[in-house]
C-alpha positions as CSV (number, residue, x, y, z in Angstrom):
1,M,42.8,108.8,22.5
2,A,44.9,105.5,22.2
3,R,43.0,102.5,20.7
4,T,43.2,100.6,24.2
5,E,41.4,103.7,26.0
6,L,38.3,102.8,23.6
7,R,38.4,99.3,23.9
8,R,38.8,98.3,27.7
9,P,35.9,100.5,29.0
10,I,33.5,98.6,26.3
11,G,34.7,95.1,27.9
12,T,34.5,96.5,31.3
13,M,30.8,97.9,31.0
14,V,30.1,94.3,29.2
15,N,31.4,92.4,32.0
16,A,29.7,94.6,34.6
17,C,26.3,93.7,33.0
18,A,26.4,90.3,32.6
19,P,26.2,87.7,35.5
20,A,29.9,86.0,36.3
21,A,28.4,82.8,36.2
22,K,27.1,82.6,32.9
23,P,29.1,82.5,30.1
24,I,28.8,85.2,26.8
25,Y,28.1,84.0,23.3
26,V,29.0,86.2,20.7
27,Y,26.8,86.2,17.1
28,G,27.0,88.5,14.1
29,T,30.0,91.1,15.4
30,G,32.4,89.9,13.0
31,F,36.0,90.7,14.6
32,Q,36.0,92.9,17.3
33,D,39.1,94.3,19.0
34,F,37.1,95.1,22.2
35,C,36.0,91.4,22.9
36,F,39.5,91.1,24.1
37,Y,38.5,92.8,27.2
38,I,35.6,91.0,27.6
39,R,36.0,88.2,30.4
40,E,35.8,84.4,29.6
41,P,34.1,82.2,28.9
42,L,33.4,83.7,25.5
43,E,32.0,81.4,22.7
44,Y,31.4,82.7,18.9
45,L,28.5,81.5,17.6
46,T,28.4,81.5,13.5
47,D,24.9,80.6,12.8
48,S,21.6,81.2,14.3
49,N,20.8,77.7,14.9
50,Q,23.4,77.6,17.4
51,I,21.3,79.9,19.7
52,D,20.0,76.9,21.5
53,G,19.0,76.1,25.4
54,R,22.5,76.3,26.9
55,V,22.7,80.4,25.5
56,H,21.7,82.9,28.2
57,L,23.7,85.8,27.1
58,L,24.0,87.0,23.6
59,L,26.4,89.9,22.6
60,V,25.3,90.9,19.0
61,H,25.7,93.8,16.2
62,E,22.2,95.6,15.9
63,G,22.0,94.4,12.5
64,A,22.0,90.7,13.4
65,Y,19.8,91.7,16.5
66,Q,17.1,92.6,13.7
67,E,17.9,89.4,11.8
68,L,17.3,87.7,15.0
69,R,13.9,89.1,15.8
70,K,12.4,88.2,12.4
71,N,13.8,84.5,12.7
72,P,10.6,82.2,14.4
73,A,13.2,80.2,16.5
74,V,14.7,82.6,18.0
75,A,12.7,85.8,18.4
76,P,10.6,84.5,21.2
77,R,13.8,84.0,23.2
78,L,14.9,87.5,23.0
79,G,14.7,88.9,26.4
80,R,15.9,92.4,27.7
81,T,19.0,94.4,26.6
82,L,21.6,94.3,29.5
83,C,23.8,97.2,27.8
84,D,24.0,98.6,24.4
85,F,26.9,100.8,22.8
86,T,28.5,102.0,19.9
87,Y,32.0,101.3,18.9
88,R,33.6,103.4,16.6
89,L,32.3,103.4,12.6
90,R,31.5,99.7,13.5
91,G,27.9,100.6,14.5
92,N,25.6,99.4,17.3
93,F,26.1,96.2,19.8
94,R,23.9,94.9,22.8
95,L,24.3,92.3,25.0
96,I,21.0,90.7,25.9
97,E,19.5,88.1,27.8
98,I,18.1,85.0,26.0
99,A,15.3,83.1,27.5
100,P,15.2,79.3,27.9
101,S,13.9,77.2,25.2
102,A,10.6,76.0,26.1
103,A,11.1,72.8,27.9
104,R,9.3,69.6,26.4
105,Q,7.0,68.4,29.4
106,A,7.0,64.5,30.1
107,P,4.2,62.8,29.3
108,S,2.1,62.3,32.3
109,V,1.9,58.6,33.8
110,G,-1.5,57.6,34.7
111,R,-2.4,55.3,37.1
């Protein structure tokens, strides 16, 4: 099977699972050639501190996902898995929803 035949279906699946209006953020995957087949905008994050309020869709390697589940700043925001897949010998990956950060409430103004 040609290498393109392996990569393209993964990109097609991720694209189908991700809402078109939202960018996909990639974290903890290392270089993965299937990302060339995922629609833009696609932004790479290098640190879990970058998973902030702007991140709603996260493509992550299973090992990095397990680490995020232990991270008190990110774990409460981890949502449902939209799709998951195994890529060659590189392991399991998943596209997950990230809930918005808890918004700070403005102080109420008394009369």
